[in-house]
C-alpha positions as CSV (number, residue, x, y, z in Angstrom):
1,X,0.7,-33.7,12.2
2,X,-2.6,-31.5,12.1
3,X,-4.2,-30.6,15.2
4,X,-7.6,-31.9,16.0
5,X,-9.9,-29.2,17.9
6,X,-11.1,-30.9,20.6
7,X,-14.7,-30.6,22.4
8,X,-14.3,-27.2,24.7
9,X,-14.8,-28.1,28.6
10,X,-18.3,-29.0,30.0
11,X,-19.0,-29.9,25.9
12,X,-21.8,-33.2,26.5
13,X,-20.0,-36.4,25.2
14,X,-23.5,-37.9,25.1
15,X,-23.0,-37.8,21.4
16,X,-19.3,-38.1,19.7
17,X,-18.6,-34.5,18.7
18,X,-19.0,-34.3,14.7
19,X,-15.0,-34.2,13.4
20,X,-14.0,-30.4,12.0
21,X,-11.4,-29.6,9.9
22,X,-8.0,-28.6,10.6
23,X,-8.2,-24.9,10.2
24,X,-5.5,-22.4,10.1
25,X,-4.8,-19.2,10.3
26,X,-3.3,-16.3,8.0
27,X,-2.0,-13.5,9.6
28,X,-1.7,-10.5,7.0
29,X,0.6,-8.0,7.6
30,X,2.5,-5.9,5.0
31,X,0.9,-8.2,2.3
32,X,-2.6,-6.6,2.0
33,X,-4.2,-8.5,-0.9
34,X,-6.3,-11.5,-1.8
35,X,-4.5,-12.4,-5.0
36,X,-0.5,-14.0,-5.8
37,X,-0.1,-14.1,-1.7
38,X,2.5,-16.8,-0.5
39,X,1.1,-17.5,2.7
40,X,-2.5,-17.3,1.8
41,X,-1.6,-19.9,-1.3
42,X,-0.5,-22.2,1.0
43,X,-3.1,-22.2,3.9
44,X,-5.6,-22.8,1.5
45,X,-4.0,-25.9,-0.3
46,X,-3.2,-27.5,3.2
47,X,-5.9,-26.7,4.9
48,X,-10.0,-27.2,5.0
49,X,-10.8,-23.9,6.6
50,X,-8.6,-20.7,6.6
51,X,-9.1,-17.7,8.8
52,X,-7.6,-14.3,7.8
53,X,-6.8,-11.6,10.2
54,X,-4.5,-8.1,10.7
55,X,-3.3,-6.9,13.7
56,X,-3.1,-2.8,14.3
57,X,-0.2,-3.8,16.6
58,X,0.0,-1.3,19.0
59,X,4.1,-1.7,19.7
60,X,4.0,0.4,16.2
61,X,1.2,2.7,16.3
62,X,2.0,4.0,19.5
63,X,5.5,4.5,18.4
64,X,4.4,7.1,15.8
65,X,5.3,10.8,16.3
66,X,1.7,12.2,14.9
67,X,-1.8,10.4,15.3
68,X,-2.5,12.0,11.9
69,X,-0.4,9.4,9.8
70,X,-1.0,8.8,6.4
71,X,0.1,5.0,6.5
72,X,-2.4,4.4,9.3
73,X,-5.2,5.7,7.3
74,X,-3.9,3.9,3.7
75,X,-3.5,0.6,5.6
76,X,-7.4,0.9,7.0
77,X,-8.7,2.0,3.6
78,X,-6.8,-0.9,1.7
79,X,-8.0,-3.7,4.4
80,X,-11.9,-2.1,4.1
81,X,-11.1,-3.3,0.2
82,X,-9.4,-6.6,1.1
83,X,-12.4,-7.3,3.8
84,X,-14.7,-6.7,0.9
85,X,-12.9,-9.4,-1.5
86,X,-12.6,-11.9,1.4
87,X,-15.9,-11.8,2.3
88,X,-17.2,-12.3,-1.6
89,X,-15.4,-15.7,-1.4
90,X,-16.5,-16.6,1.8
91,X,-14.2,-15.2,3.9
92,X,-13.7,-12.0,5.8
93,X,-10.7,-10.4,8.1
94,X,-10.6,-10.4,11.8
95,X,-9.3,-7.2,12.9
96,X,-7.5,-7.0,16.5
97,X,-5.6,-4.1,17.7
98,X,-2.9,-4.9,20.5
99,X,0.9,-5.8,20.5
100,X,0.7,-8.8,18.0
101,X,3.0,-10.8,19.9
102,X,0.5,-11.2,22.3
103,X,-2.8,-11.0,20.0
104,X,-1.7,-13.7,17.4
105,X,-1.2,-16.8,19.9
106,X,-4.0,-15.5,22.0
107,X,-6.5,-15.4,18.7
108,X,-4.5,-19.0,17.4
109,X,-6.4,-20.5,20.8
110,X,-9.5,-19.0,20.3
111,X,-9.8,-20.7,16.6
112,X,-8.2,-24.2,17.4
113,X,-6.2,-23.4,14.4
114,X,-3.7,-25.9,13.8
115,X,-1.1,-23.4,12.1
116,X,-0.7,-19.8,11.7
117,X,0.8,-18.9,8.1
118,X,2.4,-15.5,7.1
119,X,5.1,-13.8,5.3
120,X,8.4,-12.8,6.2
121,X,9.8,-9.1,7.4
122,X,13.0,-8.7,7.6
123,X,13.3,-5.7,9.7
124,X,14.9,-6.8,13.2
125,X,11.6,-5.6,15.3
126,X,9.8,-7.8,13.3
127,X,12.0,-10.9,13.2
128,X,11.9,-10.4,17.0
129,X,8.2,-10.4,17.1
130,X,7.7,-12.9,14.8
131,X,10.1,-15.4,17.2
132,X,8.3,-14.4,19.9
133,X,4.7,-15.7,18.2
134,X,6.8,-18.7,17.0
135,X,7.5,-19.7,20.9
136,X,4.1,-18.9,22.2
137,X,2.4,-20.5,19.1
138,X,4.7,-23.5,19.8
139,X,3.9,-23.6,23.6
140,X,0.2,-24.0,22.5
141,X,1.3,-27.0,20.0
142,X,0.2,-24.3,17.0
143,X,2.9,-24.2,14.0
144,X,4.2,-21.0,12.7
145,X,4.7,-21.5,9.3
146,X,6.4,-18.5,7.2
147,X,6.7,-17.6,3.6
148,X,8.9,-15.7,1.0
149,X,6.8,-13.4,-0.4
150,X,7.8,-9.1,-0.4
151,X,10.9,-9.8,-2.2
152,X,12.2,-12.2,-5.5
153,X,15.3,-13.3,-3.7
154,X,15.6,-13.0,0.0
155,X,18.6,-13.1,2.3
156,X,21.4,-16.0,1.3
157,X,19.8,-16.6,-2.1
158,X,21.6,-14.6,-4.3
159,X,25.7,-15.8,-3.4
160,X,28.6,-14.5,-5.1
161,X,31.2,-17.3,-7.1
162,X,32.8,-17.5,-3.8
163,X,29.3,-18.7,-2.1
164,X,29.4,-15.4,-0.1
165,X,26.8,-12.4,0.0
166,X,27.2,-9.3,-2.4
167,X,28.0,-5.9,-0.4
168,X,28.5,-3.8,-4.4
169,X,25.2,-3.6,-6.6
170,X,26.1,-4.5,-9.9
171,X,27.5,-7.9,-9.4
172,X,24.4,-8.8,-7.3
173,X,22.1,-7.6,-10.1
174,X,24.1,-9.7,-12.6
175,X,24.0,-13.1,-10.6
176,X,20.0,-11.9,-9.5
177,X,19.4,-12.0,-13.4
178,X,21.4,-14.8,-14.6
179,X,19.6,-16.7,-11.4
180,X,16.1,-15.7,-12.0
181,X,14.1,-18.4,-13.9
182,X,9.9,-18.2,-14.8
183,X,9.5,-19.9,-11.8
184,X,10.8,-16.9,-9.1
185,X,8.2,-14.8,-10.5
186,X,5.2,-16.9,-11.0
187,X,2.0,-16.3,-9.5
188,X,1.0,-17.9,-6.1
189,X,-2.8,-18.9,-6.4
190,X,-5.2,-18.4,-3.8
191,X,-8.4,-19.8,-6.0
192,X,-9.3,-22.4,-3.1
193,X,-12.9,-20.2,-2.2
194,X,-14.6,-22.4,-0.5
195,X,-12.2,-23.0,2.5
196,X,-12.0,-19.4,3.5
197,X,-14.0,-19.2,6.8
198,X,-15.7,-15.7,8.0
199,X,-14.4,-14.2,10.7
200,X,-16.4,-16.1,13.9
201,X,-17.8,-12.6,15.0
202,X,-19.2,-9.9,12.7
203,X,-17.5,-6.7,12.8
204,X,-16.9,-3.7,10.4
205,X,-13.2,-2.4,9.4
206,X,-12.4,-0.3,13.2
207,X,-12.4,3.3,12.1
208,X,-9.3,5.5,12.2
209,X,-10.9,7.0,15.2
210,X,-11.2,3.7,16.8
211,X,-7.9,3.0,16.5
212,X,-6.1,6.2,18.0
213,X,-5.5,8.3,14.9
214,X,-7.5,11.1,13.1
215,X,-8.4,11.8,9.2
216,X,-5.4,12.9,6.7
217,X,-4.9,14.6,3.3
218,X,-4.8,11.3,1.8
219,X,-7.9,11.1,0.1
220,X,-7.2,15.0,-1.3
221,X,-4.0,13.3,-2.6
222,X,-5.8,11.4,-4.9
223,X,-3.4,8.6,-3.8
224,X,-5.6,5.4,-4.7
225,X,-5.4,2.7,-2.0
226,X,-6.1,-0.9,-1.4
227,X,-5.9,-3.3,-4.8
228,X,-7.8,-1.4,-6.9
229,X,-5.5,1.6,-6.5
230,X,-2.6,-0.3,-7.0
231,X,-3.9,-1.7,-10.4
232,X,-5.1,1.4,-11.9
233,X,-1.2,2.9,-11.1
234,X,0.4,-0.3,-12.5
235,X,-2.0,0.3,-15.5
236,X,-1.3,3.8,-16.2
237,X,2.6,3.2,-15.4
238,X,2.3,0.4,-17.8
239,X,1.2,2.3,-21.0
240,X,4.4,4.6,-20.3
241,X,7.5,2.6,-18.7
242,X,9.2,2.5,-21.5
243,X,10.1,6.5,-21.5
244,X,10.6,5.5,-17.8
245,X,14.7,5.8,-18.3
246,X,13.9,9.0,-19.9
247,X,11.4,10.4,-17.6
248,X,12.2,8.8,-14.2
249,X,15.1,12.2,-13.2
250,X,12.6,14.5,-13.8
251,X,10.4,16.1,-10.9
252,X,7.9,18.5,-12.9
253,X,6.8,15.6,-15.2
254,X,5.0,11.6,-14.8
255,X,8.0,9.8,-15.0
256,X,7.9,7.5,-11.9
257,X,5.3,4.3,-11.4
258,X,4.0,5.8,-8.0
259,X,3.7,2.4,-6.9
260,X,6.1,2.5,-3.8
261,X,3.1,3.1,-1.0
262,X,1.8,-0.2,-2.6
263,X,4.5,-2.1,-3.0
264,X,5.7,-1.1,0.7
265,X,2.1,-2.6,1.9
266,X,1.6,-5.1,-0.3
267,X,-1.5,-4.4,-2.4
268,X,0.0,-5.3,-5.5
269,X,2.6,-8.3,-5.9
270,X,6.4,-8.1,-6.3
271,X,6.3,-10.9,-8.8
272,X,3.6,-9.3,-10.7
273,X,5.3,-5.7,-11.3
274,X,9.0,-7.9,-11.8
275,X,7.3,-10.4,-14.4
276,X,5.3,-7.3,-16.4
277,X,8.9,-5.5,-16.2
278,X,10.9,-8.3,-17.5
279,X,9.0,-9.5,-20.3
280,X,9.2,-5.9,-21.7
281,X,12.9,-5.8,-21.0
282,X,13.1,-9.3,-23.3
283,X,11.2,-7.4,-25.6
284,X,13.9,-4.5,-25.7
285,X,12.1,-1.4,-23.8
286,X,15.2,0.2,-22.1
287,X,12.1,1.9,-19.4
288,X,11.5,-1.7,-18.6
289,X,14.6,-2.2,-18.2
290,X,15.8,0.3,-16.2
291,X,12.8,0.3,-13.7
292,X,13.3,-3.9,-13.3
293,X,17.0,-2.5,-11.6
294,X,15.1,-0.8,-9.1
295,X,13.0,-3.6,-8.1
296,X,16.4,-5.4,-7.9
297,X,17.8,-2.6,-5.9
298,X,15.0,-3.0,-3.5
299,X,15.9,-6.8,-3.0
300,X,19.5,-6.0,-2.3
301,X,18.7,-3.8,0.1
302,X,16.6,-6.3,1.8
303,X,19.4,-8.6,1.6
304,X,21.6,-6.4,3.5
305,X,19.2,-5.5,6.1
306,X,18.7,-9.0,6.9
307,X,22.1,-10.3,6.9
308,X,23.6,-7.2,8.6
309,X,21.0,-5.7,11.0
310,X,24.1,-3.7,12.6
311,X,22.7,-1.3,10.1
312,X,20.3,0.2,12.0
313,X,21.8,2.9,13.6
314,X,24.8,2.1,12.4
315,X,27.0,2.5,9.8
316,X,27.6,-0.3,7.5
317,X,30.9,0.4,7.2
318,X,31.9,0.3,10.7
319,X,34.8,2.6,9.8
320,X,32.5,5.6,9.1
321,X,31.5,5.7,12.6
322,X,34.3,7.6,13.3
323,X,33.1,10.5,10.9
324,X,32.1,13.3,13.4
325,X,28.9,15.2,12.3
326,X,28.1,18.6,13.6
327,X,25.1,19.5,15.6
328,X,23.2,21.9,14.6
329,X,19.4,21.7,15.8
330,X,18.7,25.2,13.4
331,X,19.5,23.9,10.2
332,X,18.2,20.2,10.8
333,X,15.0,22.0,11.4
334,X,15.4,24.6,8.2
335,X,15.9,21.6,6.4
336,X,13.2,19.6,7.5
337,X,10.8,22.5,6.5
338,X,11.9,23.4,3.6
339,X,14.0,26.7,4.3
340,X,17.5,26.5,3.6
341,X,17.3,28.9,0.9
342,X,18.5,26.2,-2.0
343,X,15.0,26.3,-3.8
344,X,15.2,22.5,-5.3
345,X,16.2,21.2,-1.5
346,X,13.6,23.5,-0.6
347,X,10.9,22.2,-2.9
348,X,11.7,18.3,-2.2
349,X,11.5,19.2,1.3
350,X,7.6,20.5,1.7
351,X,6.7,18.3,-1.0
352,X,7.7,15.5,1.6
353,X,5.4,17.1,4.2
354,X,2.6,18.4,2.4
355,X,2.2,14.7,0.3
356,X,4.4,12.2,2.4
357,X,6.2,11.5,-1.3
358,X,9.1,12.7,-2.4
359,X,10.5,12.3,-5.9
360,X,13.5,9.6,-6.0
361,X,16.2,12.2,-7.5
362,X,15.2,14.8,-5.2
363,X,15.7,11.9,-2.4
364,X,19.5,11.7,-2.9
365,X,19.8,15.5,-3.5
366,X,18.0,16.6,-0.5
367,X,20.2,13.5,2.0
368,X,23.2,14.6,0.4
369,X,22.6,18.5,1.5
370,X,21.8,17.4,4.9
371,X,25.3,14.9,5.1
372,X,27.4,17.2,3.0
373,X,26.3,20.6,2.8
374,X,24.6,21.0,6.6
375,X,27.2,18.2,8.0
376,X,24.5,16.7,9.8
377,X,24.2,13.0,10.9
378,X,22.9,11.0,8.4
379,X,20.7,9.4,10.8
380,X,18.5,12.4,11.6
381,X,17.7,12.6,8.0
382,X,16.8,9.3,7.8
383,X,14.7,9.3,11.0
384,X,12.5,12.2,9.1
385,X,12.0,10.5,6.0
386,X,10.8,7.0,8.5
387,X,8.3,9.6,10.0
388,X,7.3,11.4,7.1
389,X,7.2,9.1,3.7
390,X,4.3,6.7,2.8
391,X,6.3,4.4,1.4
392,X,8.6,4.2,4.3
393,X,10.5,1.1,4.1
394,X,13.5,0.6,6.7
395,X,15.8,-1.0,4.0
396,X,15.5,1.0,1.4
397,X,15.2,4.0,3.7
398,X,18.3,3.2,5.5
399,X,20.3,1.9,2.2
400,X,19.4,5.0,0.8
401,X,20.5,7.3,3.3
402,X,23.6,5.2,4.0
403,X,24.3,5.5,0.0
404,X,24.1,9.4,0.5
405,X,26.3,9.5,3.2
406,X,28.8,7.4,1.7
407,X,28.7,4.8,4.5
408,X,27.0,1.3,3.1
409,X,27.4,-0.4,0.7
410,X,28.2,0.5,-2.8
411,X,27.9,3.9,-1.4
412,X,28.4,7.4,-3.4
413,X,32.4,7.8,-2.8
414,X,32.3,10.8,-0.1
415,X,34.5,13.0,-2.3
416,X,31.1,13.1,-4.6
417,X,28.8,15.3,-3.7
418,X,25.8,16.6,-5.1
419,X,25.5,20.1,-6.4
420,X,21.9,21.3,-5.2
421,X,22.4,24.1,-7.8
422,X,23.7,21.9,-10.8
423,X,20.9,19.3,-9.7
424,X,18.5,21.9,-10.1
425,X,19.4,23.3,-13.5
426,X,19.4,19.7,-14.9
427,X,16.4,18.2,-13.8
428,X,14.4,21.1,-13.1
429,X,15.5,23.7,-15.9
430,X,12.2,26.0,-15.6
431,X,11.8,25.8,-12.2
432,X,8.2,23.8,-12.7
433,X,8.6,22.0,-9.3
434,X,9.9,24.5,-7.5
435,X,7.4,26.7,-8.1
436,X,5.1,24.1,-7.1
437,X,6.0,24.2,-3.7
438,X,8.5,27.3,-3.1
439,X,5.5,29.9,-3.9
440,X,7.5,32.2,-2.9
441,X,9.5,32.2,-6.3
442,X,6.8,32.0,-8.5
443,X,7.8,34.7,-10.1
444,X,11.8,34.3,-10.2
445,X,12.9,34.6,-13.7
446,X,14.1,31.0,-14.9
447,X,17.8,32.2,-14.8
448,X,17.2,32.8,-11.2
449,X,15.0,30.3,-9.9
450,X,18.2,27.6,-9.0
451,X,20.2,30.7,-7.1
452,X,17.6,33.4,-6.4
453,X,20.3,34.9,-3.8
454,X,21.9,36.5,-7.1
455,X,19.0,38.4,-8.1
456,X,20.3,42.0,-7.2
457,X,17.8,44.1,-5.3
458,X,15.9,45.5,-8.9
459,X,15.2,41.7,-9.9
460,X,13.9,41.2,-6.4
461,X,11.6,43.5,-6.0
462,X,10.1,43.1,-10.0
463,X,9.9,39.3,-8.8
464,X,8.6,40.5,-5.6
465,X,10.6,38.2,-3.6
466,X,13.3,39.6,-0.8
467,X,15.9,37.3,-0.1
468,X,16.2,37.3,3.3
469,X,12.8,38.1,4.2
470,X,10.2,36.4,1.9
471,X,13.0,33.7,1.0
472,X,15.5,32.4,2.9
473,X,18.9,33.2,2.1
474,X,21.2,29.8,1.8
475,X,22.6,28.3,5.1
476,X,25.6,27.6,3.2
477,X,27.9,28.3,0.6
478,X,28.0,24.9,-1.5
479,X,31.7,25.2,-2.1
480,X,32.5,26.1,1.2
481,X,30.7,23.3,2.8
482,X,32.0,20.8,0.1
483,X,35.7,21.5,1.3
484,X,34.5,21.1,5.4
485,X,33.0,17.4,4.1
486,X,36.3,16.5,2.7
487,X,38.4,17.3,5.9
488,X,35.3,15.5,7.7
489,X,35.7,12.3,5.7
490,X,39.7,12.2,6.2
491,X,39.3,10.1,9.6
492,X,38.2,7.3,7.2
493,X,40.8,7.7,4.7
494,X,43.5,8.4,7.2
495,X,42.4,4.6,8.4
496,X,42.3,2.8,5.2
497,X,38.5,3.4,4.6
498,X,39.2,4.7,1.2
């Protein structure tokens, strides 16, 4: 039953108060767009007036390690565009700062809404927050309505023939594809513009300084923000998607979509991305098929997180928690800063530091190197990526790290270990990517760029790069490190884990 707004205390009752149509509040989170938005679509269909709000959640912001965080700036810039677009339709954003678990119930009371609509999040902290908000709203007689929006299939929607969740990707993907229908990819219309209500107070989107942050190099990197930024990147990618499978593994060339940050913050719809890829796949595009597989991986990891919240901080396969990692803060710092002595790993880590982005192939190489060459706990690497990545998503980040560490679902077997030199030779043959981020090696010849410690003294002099002085010597010898890893993981094999 819809809630009706009652006269406030002290209001005159001499003349009956004109009926006010019921209102709803849409709480934007990681869905910063005004189109194909599930919660907004349902609210507009059901209520006469719909308010829109975003909360700079201090429980999230206060936990960030730095006051210069590209993600906060990306969100803030994307909110500016979202507010402008909602304003053109008669609405606008109410932006508040504080603990969302307190702000949303208070705002719902101020606006006198009958319901709060939002799209579901699957991270344990977000699930707990939403449960708290739901209870607070219920005590006010307000409903919390949540919807699936950031994935195609969630939780237990894709199950095995035995009715159980998958823990291996390939059968999950096959079931995902069999289950897919046009309805799953159909957009959710948000066209009821007259129902959008303007904010009760006139206020601009707060500046970075007003929310306690400082500008970053986001604009210098030319990472386009907001819905128009996502649209331009997607249009560019669609023009080359057919070659994605051939180009995606080479960090020096333009192969990926570069949409991961936009997908993370919902400035574009997952349904639109999957729909466009699926249509092209059906018309024979191998590149589109492989890219769609990447979107299915994303659904897979979100399912794993939602059904197995213990993966936050622990191995998906508990027997792998018996593996003992080394405590080497000096090596960890060298890895974080791109000083390992392995050029491809160092270039990847420096790219991450400089831009907040790392090529997917290099994420696997860098993660494998930390865990299986340096012998450092995967959770330390996961935490560093969580701090640095513009597109940080707990489900995908955790899934990727557990895959590399062999502790997760459908993980890389522990005895399969990336060789950082052969990976470099294969995917950056001429060293173009390495030279871009490791300028010390710019004059090292191609045949030595992947293992510069093999240069003779004369070669080092010609290249202007002295190993151990201008560029670090390798922290470890890969063959020796590999042997140590096999011994390290024997505890799992002994327990019947392999």
